[in-house]
C-alpha positions as CSV (number, residue, x, y, z in Angstrom):
1,M,-17.7,20.4,-6.8
2,N,-14.1,20.3,-6.3
3,T,-12.0,18.1,-9.6
4,F,-8.5,19.8,-8.7
5,E,-5.8,16.9,-9.8
6,F,-4.6,14.9,-6.7
7,S,-1.3,15.7,-5.9
8,P,0.7,15.6,-2.0
9,W,-0.5,19.2,-1.5
10,T,-4.1,17.7,-1.5
11,L,-3.4,15.2,0.9
12,F,-1.7,17.8,3.0
13,L,-4.8,20.5,2.4
14,D,-7.5,17.6,3.2
15,A,-5.7,16.8,6.6
16,G,-5.5,20.0,7.7
17,I,-9.2,20.7,7.0
18,I,-10.2,17.6,8.8
19,S,-7.6,18.4,11.9
20,A,-9.1,22.1,12.4
21,L,-12.9,20.3,12.0
22,L,-11.4,17.8,14.7
23,L,-10.5,20.8,16.8
24,V,-13.7,22.5,16.7
25,G,-15.5,19.4,17.3
26,K,-14.0,19.2,20.2
27,L,-14.5,22.3,21.8
28,L,-18.0,22.0,20.8
29,R,-17.9,18.8,23.1
30,A,-16.3,20.4,25.8
31,H,-18.3,23.4,25.9
32,I,-21.9,22.8,24.7
33,P,-24.3,20.9,27.1
34,V,-26.7,19.6,24.5
35,I,-23.7,18.0,22.8
36,Q,-22.3,16.6,26.4
37,K,-25.2,14.7,27.3
38,L,-25.7,13.3,24.1
39,F,-21.6,11.9,24.7
40,L,-21.2,13.0,20.8
41,P,-17.5,12.2,19.9
42,P,-15.4,15.3,18.4
43,S,-14.7,12.8,15.1
44,L,-18.3,12.4,14.8
45,L,-19.0,16.3,14.8
46,A,-16.2,16.9,12.4
47,G,-17.7,14.7,9.3
48,F,-20.7,16.0,10.0
49,I,-19.4,19.8,9.4
50,A,-17.2,18.5,6.8
51,L,-19.9,16.8,4.8
52,L,-22.1,19.4,5.4
53,L,-19.9,21.8,4.4
54,G,-17.8,19.6,1.7
55,P,-18.3,19.0,-1.7
56,N,-21.2,16.6,-1.7
57,V,-23.4,19.3,0.4
58,L,-22.2,23.1,0.2
59,D,-19.2,23.0,-1.4
60,L,-17.8,25.6,0.5
61,L,-14.7,23.8,1.9
62,P,-12.1,22.7,-0.7
63,L,-11.7,19.0,0.2
64,S,-10.9,16.7,-2.5
65,N,-13.1,13.6,-3.9
66,S,-10.6,11.5,-2.3
67,M,-11.7,11.0,1.2
68,G,-13.5,7.8,0.6
69,T,-9.9,6.3,-0.5
70,Y,-8.2,8.2,2.7
71,A,-10.8,6.0,4.7
72,G,-9.8,3.1,3.0
73,I,-5.5,3.4,3.8
74,L,-6.7,4.2,7.5
75,I,-8.9,1.0,8.3
76,A,-5.6,-0.8,7.2
77,L,-3.4,1.1,9.5
78,V,-5.7,0.5,12.1
79,F,-5.9,-2.9,11.7
80,S,-2.4,-3.5,11.4
81,S,-2.5,-2.0,14.5
82,I,-4.0,-4.9,16.4
83,P,-1.6,-7.2,17.0
84,F,0.7,-4.8,18.6
85,S,-2.0,-3.4,20.8
86,S,-3.9,-6.1,21.8
87,T,-2.9,-7.8,25.5
88,H,-3.5,-11.3,26.8
89,H,-5.3,-11.4,29.7
90,S,-6.9,-14.1,32.2
91,G,-10.6,-15.3,32.4
92,G,-12.9,-17.5,33.8
93,A,-16.2,-19.6,33.1
94,H,-18.2,-16.3,33.1
95,I,-16.1,-15.0,29.7
96,R,-18.2,-17.8,27.8
97,K,-21.2,-15.9,28.3
98,M,-19.7,-12.7,27.0
99,W,-18.8,-14.8,24.3
100,S,-22.0,-16.1,23.5
101,F,-23.8,-12.8,24.0
102,S,-21.5,-10.6,21.8
103,Q,-20.6,-13.1,19.3
104,S,-24.3,-14.2,18.2
105,T,-25.9,-10.8,18.4
106,M,-23.0,-10.0,15.9
107,L,-24.1,-13.3,13.7
108,L,-27.8,-12.6,13.8
109,Q,-27.2,-9.4,12.7
110,W,-25.5,-10.1,9.6
111,A,-28.0,-12.6,8.9
112,I,-31.0,-10.5,9.5
113,G,-29.6,-8.0,7.5
114,G,-28.5,-10.2,4.6
115,L,-32.0,-12.0,4.5
116,L,-33.9,-9.0,4.5
117,G,-31.7,-7.0,2.1
118,Y,-31.6,-10.5,0.0
119,L,-35.7,-11.5,-0.1
120,V,-37.5,-8.5,1.0
121,L,-35.8,-4.9,-0.1
122,K,-34.6,-6.7,-3.2
123,A,-37.9,-7.6,-4.3
124,F,-39.4,-4.3,-3.8
125,W,-37.3,-1.4,-4.8
126,R,-34.8,-3.8,-7.1
127,V,-31.8,-3.0,-5.0
128,D,-28.3,-5.0,-5.4
129,A,-28.5,-8.6,-3.3
130,A,-25.7,-6.9,-1.3
131,F,-27.8,-4.3,-0.2
132,G,-28.7,-5.5,3.1
133,I,-25.2,-6.2,4.8
134,A,-24.9,-2.3,5.2
135,M,-26.9,-2.6,8.0
136,P,-24.6,-5.4,10.1
137,T,-21.7,-3.9,8.7
138,G,-22.3,-0.1,10.0
139,F,-23.5,-1.7,13.4
140,C,-21.2,-4.1,14.9
141,G,-17.8,-2.9,12.9
142,G,-18.5,0.7,13.1
143,H,-16.5,3.1,10.7
144,G,-14.0,0.9,10.5
145,S,-15.9,-1.9,8.7
146,A,-17.7,0.4,6.9
147,A,-14.6,1.4,5.1
148,A,-13.5,-1.9,4.4
149,I,-16.7,-3.3,3.4
150,G,-16.9,-0.3,1.4
151,Q,-13.9,-0.5,-0.7
152,A,-14.3,-4.5,-1.3
153,F,-17.5,-4.5,-2.6
154,A,-16.1,-1.3,-5.1
155,Q,-13.5,-3.6,-6.5
156,F,-16.7,-5.5,-7.9
157,D,-18.0,-2.4,-9.0
158,Y,-21.0,-1.6,-6.4
159,A,-19.4,1.5,-5.3
160,D,-22.0,2.8,-3.8
161,M,-22.0,0.3,-1.0
162,L,-19.0,2.6,0.8
163,T,-21.9,5.1,1.2
164,L,-24.6,2.8,2.5
165,A,-22.3,1.3,4.7
166,M,-21.1,4.8,6.1
167,T,-24.4,5.6,6.8
168,A,-25.6,2.8,8.7
169,A,-22.2,3.7,11.0
170,T,-23.3,7.1,11.3
171,I,-26.7,6.5,12.5
172,G,-25.5,3.6,14.3
173,I,-23.1,5.7,16.2
174,L,-25.8,8.1,17.0
175,S,-28.7,5.6,17.7
176,S,-26.2,4.0,20.2
177,V,-25.5,7.2,22.4
178,V,-29.4,8.1,22.4
179,I,-31.1,5.2,22.7
180,G,-28.3,4.0,25.1
181,L,-28.8,7.0,27.5
182,I,-32.5,6.5,27.3
183,V,-31.6,2.9,28.3
184,V,-29.7,4.4,31.1
185,K,-32.5,6.5,32.6
186,W,-34.9,3.4,32.3
187,G,-32.8,1.1,33.7
188,V,-31.8,3.4,36.5
189,K,-35.4,4.1,37.1
190,K,-36.4,0.5,37.7
191,G,-33.5,-0.1,39.9
192,Y,-31.8,-2.4,37.5
193,A,-28.2,-0.2,37.5
194,S,-25.8,-2.2,40.1
195,Y,-23.5,0.9,41.1
196,L,-25.5,3.9,39.8
197,S,-28.3,5.4,41.3
198,N,-28.9,8.7,40.3
199,F,-28.2,9.8,36.7
200,E,-26.9,13.3,37.4
201,E,-24.1,11.7,39.6
202,L,-22.0,11.5,36.3
203,P,-18.6,13.1,36.8
204,D,-17.9,16.5,34.6
205,E,-15.2,14.4,32.3
206,L,-17.3,12.1,31.1
207,R,-19.6,15.2,30.1
208,S,-16.9,17.4,28.6
209,G,-14.2,15.1,27.6
210,L,-11.7,16.9,29.1
211,L,-9.5,15.1,31.8
212,P,-8.4,16.9,35.0
213,S,-4.8,16.9,36.1
214,V,-5.3,14.3,38.9
215,K,-6.8,11.5,36.3
216,R,-4.6,11.9,33.5
217,E,-2.4,8.8,32.6
218,S,1.0,8.5,30.2
219,M,0.2,7.7,26.7
220,G,3.1,5.1,26.5
221,E,6.9,4.4,27.2
222,T,9.5,5.7,25.8
223,T,12.0,2.3,24.4
224,V,14.1,4.1,22.4
225,S,16.5,7.2,22.6
226,S,15.0,9.9,21.3
227,I,18.8,10.8,20.0
228,S,18.9,7.9,17.5
229,M,14.8,7.9,16.9
230,D,11.6,9.2,18.7
231,S,9.5,6.1,20.2
232,L,6.1,7.1,18.1
233,T,8.6,6.7,15.2
234,L,9.6,3.8,15.9
235,N,6.1,2.2,16.5
236,F,4.5,4.2,13.7
237,A,7.6,2.6,11.1
238,I,6.0,-1.1,11.9
239,V,2.3,-0.2,11.8
240,S,2.9,1.6,8.2
241,V,5.4,-1.1,7.4
242,V,3.1,-4.1,8.4
243,A,-0.1,-2.6,6.3
244,L,2.4,-2.1,3.3
245,A,3.0,-6.0,3.6
246,G,-0.5,-5.9,3.9
247,Y,-1.2,-4.2,0.4
248,G,1.8,-6.4,-1.1
249,I,-0.1,-9.4,0.0
250,S,-3.8,-8.4,-1.8
251,K,-2.0,-6.8,-4.7
252,G,0.2,-10.3,-5.0
253,V,-2.7,-12.8,-4.6
254,S,-4.9,-10.6,-6.9
255,G,-2.2,-10.6,-9.7
256,I,-1.7,-15.2,-9.4
257,F,-5.7,-15.3,-9.2
258,P,-7.5,-12.3,-10.4
259,Q,-10.8,-13.4,-9.3
260,L,-10.1,-13.3,-5.7
261,E,-9.8,-9.7,-4.3
262,L,-8.5,-9.9,-0.7
263,P,-9.6,-6.6,1.1
264,V,-5.9,-4.7,2.5
265,F,-7.3,-4.3,5.6
266,S,-7.3,-8.6,6.5
267,C,-4.4,-9.1,5.0
268,A,-2.6,-6.7,7.1
269,F,-4.4,-8.1,10.1
270,L,-2.3,-11.3,8.7
271,A,0.8,-9.6,8.0
272,G,0.7,-7.8,11.6
273,I,0.1,-11.7,13.5
274,L,2.5,-13.5,11.3
275,I,5.4,-10.7,12.0
276,K,4.3,-10.4,15.0
277,K,4.7,-14.1,15.9
278,L,7.7,-15.0,13.7
279,I,9.8,-12.4,13.9
280,I,8.8,-9.6,16.7
281,K,8.6,-12.4,19.2
282,R,11.6,-13.9,18.6
283,T,14.3,-11.2,18.4
284,P,14.7,-8.2,21.4
285,A,12.4,-6.1,19.5
286,T,9.7,-7.3,21.1
287,H,10.9,-5.1,24.1
288,Y,10.7,-2.1,22.5
289,I,7.7,-2.3,20.8
290,C,4.9,-0.4,23.3
291,P,1.5,-1.7,22.7
292,R,-0.1,1.4,24.9
293,S,2.0,3.6,21.9
294,I,0.3,1.6,19.2
295,G,-2.9,1.6,20.7
296,H,-3.1,5.4,20.5
297,L,-1.9,5.8,17.4
298,S,-4.9,3.2,16.2
299,G,-7.2,6.0,18.3
300,A,-6.0,8.6,16.4
301,F,-6.4,6.8,12.7
302,T,-9.7,5.8,13.5
303,D,-10.6,9.4,14.7
304,Y,-9.5,10.6,11.5
305,L,-11.4,7.6,9.9
306,V,-14.5,8.5,11.3
307,A,-14.6,12.1,10.3
308,F,-13.2,11.3,6.8
309,G,-15.6,8.7,6.4
310,I,-18.8,10.9,7.3
311,A,-17.5,13.5,5.0
312,S,-17.2,10.6,2.2
313,I,-21.3,10.3,1.9
314,K,-22.4,10.7,-1.0
315,L,-26.4,12.2,-0.3
316,S,-27.4,11.3,-3.6
317,V,-27.2,7.9,-2.8
318,V,-28.8,8.2,0.3
319,V,-31.5,10.1,-1.0
320,Q,-32.1,7.3,-3.6
321,Y,-32.1,4.5,-1.3
322,I,-34.1,6.3,1.9
323,V,-37.1,4.8,2.1
324,P,-35.4,1.0,2.1
325,L,-32.4,2.0,3.9
326,L,-34.7,3.6,7.1
327,I,-36.7,-0.1,7.1
328,L,-33.1,-1.8,7.1
329,L,-31.8,0.2,9.5
330,T,-34.9,0.1,11.9
331,V,-35.4,-3.4,11.8
332,G,-31.6,-3.5,12.6
333,L,-32.0,-1.5,15.7
334,L,-35.0,-3.1,16.8
335,F,-33.8,-6.5,16.3
336,T,-30.4,-5.2,18.0
337,L,-32.0,-3.5,21.1
338,C,-34.3,-6.9,21.9
339,Y,-31.9,-8.9,21.8
340,I,-29.5,-7.4,23.7
341,L,-32.0,-6.5,26.7
342,I,-33.7,-9.9,26.4
343,M,-30.9,-11.9,26.6
344,G,-28.5,-9.8,28.8
345,K,-31.2,-10.0,31.4
346,K,-31.7,-14.0,31.1
347,L,-27.7,-14.5,30.7
348,F,-26.5,-12.7,33.2
349,K,-29.5,-12.2,35.8
350,G,-28.0,-10.8,38.7
351,D,-24.2,-10.4,37.2
352,S,-24.3,-6.9,36.6
353,W,-26.9,-7.7,33.6
354,L,-27.5,-4.0,32.6
355,E,-24.2,-2.8,32.7
356,K,-23.1,-5.8,30.5
357,S,-26.1,-5.1,28.1
358,L,-25.4,-1.5,27.7
359,F,-22.0,-2.2,26.8
360,A,-23.2,-4.9,24.0
361,W,-25.7,-2.2,22.5
362,G,-22.9,0.7,22.3
363,W,-20.3,-1.6,20.4
364,C,-22.9,-3.5,18.6
365,T,-24.3,-0.6,17.1
366,G,-21.6,2.4,17.6
367,T,-18.0,1.4,18.6
368,V,-16.3,-0.2,21.8
369,A,-15.9,3.5,22.4
370,M,-19.7,4.1,22.6
371,G,-20.1,1.1,24.5
372,I,-17.0,2.2,26.9
373,A,-18.8,5.3,27.5
374,L,-22.4,3.7,28.4
375,L,-20.5,1.6,30.5
376,R,-19.0,4.3,32.4
377,I,-22.2,6.0,33.0
378,V,-23.6,2.9,35.3
379,D,-20.2,1.8,36.3
380,P,-17.4,4.2,36.1
381,D,-14.9,2.0,38.4
382,N,-15.8,-1.4,36.0
383,K,-16.8,-3.3,38.9
384,S,-18.8,-5.6,36.9
385,H,-15.8,-6.2,35.2
386,T,-17.2,-6.2,32.0
387,M,-14.2,-4.7,29.8
388,E,-11.8,-7.7,30.9
389,D,-14.5,-10.1,30.2
390,Y,-15.0,-8.4,26.5
391,A,-11.1,-8.4,26.3
392,I,-10.8,-11.7,26.6
393,A,-14.2,-12.7,24.6
394,Y,-12.8,-10.5,21.7
395,M,-9.8,-12.6,21.4
396,F,-12.6,-15.4,20.0
397,I,-14.5,-13.0,18.1
398,A,-11.8,-10.5,16.3
399,P,-11.3,-13.9,13.7
400,V,-15.4,-14.4,13.1
401,E,-15.4,-10.5,12.4
402,I,-12.4,-9.9,10.1
403,A,-13.6,-13.4,8.3
404,L,-17.5,-12.3,7.7
405,I,-16.2,-8.7,6.4
406,T,-13.5,-10.3,4.2
407,L,-15.5,-13.3,2.8
408,V,-19.0,-11.4,2.2
409,P,-18.5,-9.3,-1.0
410,L,-16.9,-12.8,-2.2
411,A,-20.2,-14.4,-1.2
412,F,-22.5,-11.9,-2.9
413,F,-20.5,-11.2,-6.1
414,H,-20.4,-15.3,-6.8
415,G,-24.4,-15.8,-5.9
416,W,-23.7,-17.0,-2.2
417,G,-25.6,-14.2,-0.4
418,L,-28.5,-16.2,0.4
419,L,-26.4,-19.0,1.8
420,F,-23.8,-17.1,3.5
421,S,-26.9,-15.4,5.3
422,L,-28.5,-18.4,6.3
423,L,-24.9,-19.7,7.6
424,C,-24.9,-16.7,9.9
425,L,-28.3,-17.2,11.1
426,L,-27.5,-21.0,11.9
427,A,-24.6,-20.3,13.5
428,G,-25.9,-17.2,15.6
429,L,-28.8,-19.7,17.1
430,V,-26.0,-22.6,17.7
431,V,-23.8,-19.5,19.4
432,M,-26.5,-18.5,21.2
433,S,-27.1,-21.8,22.9
434,V,-23.4,-22.1,24.5
435,P,-24.5,-20.6,27.8
436,L,-27.1,-23.1,28.1
437,L,-24.8,-25.9,28.1
438,P,-24.0,-27.4,31.3
439,P,-20.3,-26.6,32.2
440,L,-17.5,-29.2,31.5
441,R,-16.6,-31.1,34.6
442,T,-13.0,-31.4,36.0
443,K,-12.0,-34.3,38.0
444,R,-10.9,-33.9,41.0
445,S,-7.9,-34.8,42.7
446,R,-8.0,-37.2,46.0
447,T,-6.4,-36.1,49.3
């Protein structure tokens, strides 16, 4: 295993190797039919190759042992981007269903994972009380949340959580695609799909990931003259400053209150909101920030995050906990699949329920990108308006998601893990019942 001293050239070497593997992953996705059929993203392929050839398995690539730390930094940059890359949308009454559907799935995942780990797996395999949290972290949050949770638990001397959560995220993203495609074929055959009658109708760009010239779009706007500063530099600098502010807040709070270790990514998200509302929105600077450019930066950070995150998985830890981990992930997948299909059909009925359920399955087990990929298979023109509904609903989901990731390490560290899980269960059941409530009536004006 590589043990050389870390230096800036170490970072250069790690980034270069992962970049090369991302290109290899893209080539594999573009030319190998099996990979195309599974819709595997190049970042996932790059991570697997790096894991196999890296220091944790064959030790053939000179990758350092800092890959887990890179994931922590990258997730801070991703969360720093969110306040600037999101846009406001207008919605309707059906947003309540999408919010309830998505939010309840997330909360119940956290409840089942926490309770299963705390009450069952801990008793039979003597795992840590927080073991079950690896499932919802990796499933609903993906590799980004896995990195965040791993870094947070490392502060409380539970370093194995990073590997467990990353493994859950990796299994989740594979399951989201494989099981999702099975559901697509089943739904099309049963006639549940509203906009697709034949699975073979999919356009080539969805399989290969290569866009033809007629379907290419601009990555963003040039808001400043390149003679002074490149626009991408401006947007990257803003995101980096916000991440740095989040790091400063985290260290400042821990300096004053040593028992309170706030995750850097949460502080970065908060710093981004404050900087946007208190400074940027009140100055001409708001006209020179490009949300689309920052969105693409966030996508780039996420690609590297997934690759570094998978490469940092310690297989020895996975092997050590293989039985309870398989039980945890299997229960999580079965619950999520049954809940989404049953509740999706009940909630949305004739309103493109399969399309919305597939999207929810994709993001609740993998990432939003996986949800979009599955949605585009059955609804390539977005006639179901699922993305618009989710965009609005996520404005209310995001604060809950960030609060969960921020508070769960503190809850389990202080012995409140069981209470935390029960509160998630109660909240999930309450949110699930929201669409069943009668809609608010507004007074009509007389004419």
